[in-house]
C-alpha positions in Angstrom: 0.0 0.0 0.0 1.3 3.4 -0.9 2.1 5.3 2.3 3.5 8.5 0.7 0.8 11.2 0.9 0.5 12.7 -2.6 -2.4 14.4 -4.2 -3.8 13.5 -7.6 -1.6 15.0 -10.3 0.3 16.8 -7.5 -2.4 19.4 -7.1 -4.6 20.5 -4.2 -8.3 21.4 -4.4 -9.8 24.7 -3.6 -13.5 25.1 -2.7 -14.5 26.9 -5.8 -18.2 27.4 -6.7 -17.7 24.8 -9.5 -16.2 22.2 -7.1 -18.8 22.8 -4.5 -21.5 22.3 -7.1 -19.9 19.1 -8.3 -19.7 17.8 -4.8 -23.4 18.7 -4.1 -24.5 16.9 -7.3 -22.4 13.9 -6.5 -23.7 13.7 -2.9 -27.3 13.9 -4.1 -26.7 11.2 -6.8 -24.9 8.9 -4.3 -27.5 9.3 -1.6 -29.1 6.0 -2.6 -25.8 4.3 -3.7 -24.2 1.4 -1.9 -21.0 1.9 0.1 -19.1 0.1 -2.6 -20.4 2.5 -5.3 -19.6 5.5 -3.1 -16.0 4.3 -2.4 -15.5 3.4 -6.1 -16.6 6.9 -7.1 -14.2 8.5 -4.6 -11.3 6.3 -5.8 -12.0 7.1 -9.5 -12.5 10.9 -8.8 -9.5 11.5 -6.5 -7.1 8.7 -7.3 -4.0 8.7 -5.1 -5.4 11.9 -3.5 -7.9 9.7 -1.6 -7.2 8.5 1.9 -8.9 7.2 5.0 -8.4 7.6 8.7 -9.7 4.7 10.8 -10.1 4.1 14.5 -11.0 0.5 13.7 -14.6 0.9 14.8 -17.2 -1.4 13.2 -17.9 1.1 10.4 -14.2 1.5 9.7 -13.6 -2.2 9.6 -16.5 -2.6 7.1 -15.1 0.1 4.9 -11.6 -1.6 5.0 -13.2 -4.8 3.9 -14.7 -3.0 0.9 -11.5 -1.1 0.1 -9.7 -4.4 -0.1 -11.9 -5.2 -3.1 -12.7 -1.8 -4.6 -9.7 0.4 -4.1 -6.9 -1.6 -2.3 -4.2 1.0 -3.0 -5.9 3.6 -0.9 -3.7 5.0 1.8 -5.2 4.3 5.3 -3.9 5.5 8.6 -4.8 5.3 12.3 -4.3 8.1 14.8 -2.3 6.2 17.4 -2.6 8.4 20.5 -0.7 6.0 22.7 -3.9 5.5 24.7 -5.6 3.0 22.5 -6.9 -0.3 23.9 -4.7 -3.4 23.1 -7.7 -5.0 21.5 -7.8 -2.1 19.0 -4.1 -2.5 18.2 -4.6 -6.3 17.8 -7.5 -5.7 15.4 -5.1 -3.9 13.0 -3.2 -7.1 12.7 -6.3 -9.1 12.1 -7.4 -6.8 9.4 -4.0 -7.0 7.7 -4.0 -10.8 7.9 -7.5 -11.1 6.3 -7.5 -8.4 3.7 -3.8 -7.6 3.1 -4.4 -3.9 4.1 -1.6 -2.4 6.1 -2.9 0.6 8.1 -0.2 3.0 9.0 0.0 4.1 12.6 0.6 7.8 12.9 1.8 9.0 16.3 2.1 12.4 18.0 5.6 13.8 18.3 5.7 13.2 22.0 5.3 9.8 23.6 2.7 9.4 26.3 5.3 9.6 29.1 6.9 12.7 27.5 3.5 14.3 26.9 2.3 13.7 30.5 5.6 15.0 31.9 5.3 18.1 29.9 1.8 18.8 31.3 2.5 17.7 34.9 0.2 14.7 34.5 -2.4 13.3 32.1 -4.1 16.1 30.2 -7.1 13.9 29.5 -8.1 14.5 33.1 -7.7 18.3 33.2 -8.2 19.3 29.6 -9.5 16.5 27.4 -10.2 18.9 24.5 -6.5 19.9 24.3 -5.5 16.2 24.6 -7.6 15.3 21.6 -6.2 18.3 19.7 -2.6 17.4 20.4 -2.8 13.7 20.0 -5.5 13.4 17.3 -6.2 16.6 15.3 -2.6 17.6 14.8 -1.7 14.1 13.7 -4.7 14.0 11.4 -3.4 17.2 9.7 -0.2 15.3 9.0 -2.0 12.3 7.6 -4.1 14.4 5.3 -1.1 16.5 4.0 -1.1 16.4 0.2 -4.4 14.7 0.0 -7.5 15.9 -1.8 -10.2 13.8 -0.2 -10.6 11.6 2.9 -13.1 9.0 3.9 -14.8 8.5 7.3 -17.0 5.9 8.8 -19.5 8.2 10.4 -23.2 7.4 10.3 -26.0 10.0 10.6 -27.8 8.1 13.3 -24.8 8.3 15.7 -25.1 11.9 17.0 -26.7 15.3 16.3 -23.5 16.6 14.6 -23.3 13.6 12.4 -26.9 13.7 11.5 -26.0 16.5 9.1 -23.3 14.6 7.3 -23.4 14.6 3.5 -22.3 11.6 1.5 -19.8 13.9 -0.2 -19.0 17.5 0.8 -16.3 20.0 1.5 -14.6 19.7 4.9 -14.0 23.3 6.0 -12.0 22.2 9.0 -9.4 20.3 7.1 -9.7 21.9 3.7 -10.4 18.9 1.5 -13.3 16.7 0.3 -14.9 14.5 2.9 -16.6 11.2 1.8 -18.8 9.3 4.2 -19.8 6.0 2.5 -21.9 4.8 5.5 -23.6 8.2 6.3 -27.0 6.9 5.3 -26.5 3.4 6.8 -27.9 2.4 10.1 -26.2 0.6 13.0 -28.2 -2.5 12.2 -27.2 -2.5 8.6 -23.5 -2.1 9.4 -23.6 -4.9 11.9 -25.7 -7.1 9.6 -22.9 -6.9 7.0 -20.2 -7.5 9.5 -21.8 -10.7 10.8 -22.8 -11.9 7.3 -19.4 -11.2 5.7 -17.3 -12.2 8.8 -15.6 -8.8 9.0 -13.1 -8.7 11.9 -14.2 -6.4 14.7 -13.1 -5.4 18.2 -14.3 -8.0 20.7 -14.9 -5.2 23.2 -18.1 -4.5 21.3 -19.4 -7.7 22.7 -18.6 -6.5 26.2 -20.7 -3.4 26.4 -18.6 -1.0 24.4 -20.5 0.2 21.4 -18.0 3.1 20.7 -14.3 2.7 21.5 -11.7 5.4 21.7 -8.8 6.0 24.1 -8.9 3.8 27.2 -8.9 6.7 29.7 -12.0 8.3 28.1 -14.0 5.2 27.2 -16.3 3.1 29.4 -18.9 0.4 28.8 -22.5 1.7 28.6 -24.9 0.8 31.3 -28.5 -0.4 31.3 -30.8 2.2 30.1 -28.3 4.2 28.1 -29.4 4.2 24.5 -26.8 6.6 23.0 -24.1 4.4 21.6 -21.5 7.1 22.4 -22.6 7.5 26.0 -19.4 5.8 27.1 -17.2 8.4 25.6 -15.9 11.2 27.9 -18.6 10.2 30.3 -19.7 13.0 32.7 -17.8 15.7 30.9 -20.4 16.9 28.4 -17.9 16.2 25.6 -19.2 14.0 22.8 -16.6 14.4 20.0 -12.9 14.5 19.7 -13.1 17.2 17.0 -12.6 15.1 13.9 -16.2 15.1 12.9 -17.8 17.9 14.9 -19.4 20.9 13.2 -18.3 23.4 15.9 -14.6 23.8 15.4 -14.2 24.7 19.1 -15.4 21.2 20.1 -12.3 19.1 20.8 -10.2 20.9 18.3 -8.4 23.4 20.5 -8.7 26.1 17.9 
């Protein structure tokens, strides 16, 4: 898999009226398309400029299984914060073994011990937004450098912010095209395919963790909690790390 970030034809995209109109038309046309068709469109339109960031959630694993058939040369990376569960790291190896897709692990400049020493302790306790910014958002900018489009595994039924996600649109926060092949899929549809197609997934999902992030900020949901992201940053009012939030202040540190 090509791990050198290069945009198609060495060019970057600008959100011109013409491009925004093209993206709006594509999004409307792809609204009823399958994830395979959406990914195939993205690979054809953006070529080596297309990339994907995955946290190895169920949606990401399903997309990886599709990429292995539709666009296996797509550069895929993970934001390895240093706080990921071991089960998440092991899943990367299982994906590689089954599909031959090597997901590159992009890490912050400072290791966890260095980072915590610089802030007199774990910042996820005192300032989780800044922690997400330093160990996710900054690293994502590096992974997206030179790219013209990126794919995400978000679904509209996951949260209020994500309910507004287009299939294809301009990502103002990161200044490139964002493609969400599973935006109009439901949780049931995603898991139906995972089970039927025997897609590897994180075993923690079977232990009460519907959404898995960094271990200090993730817990299992409890009886009565219907929000699948209720176990993320529990008790803080924080719901997003900043990658997919509409409000750029949320989790982005900017």
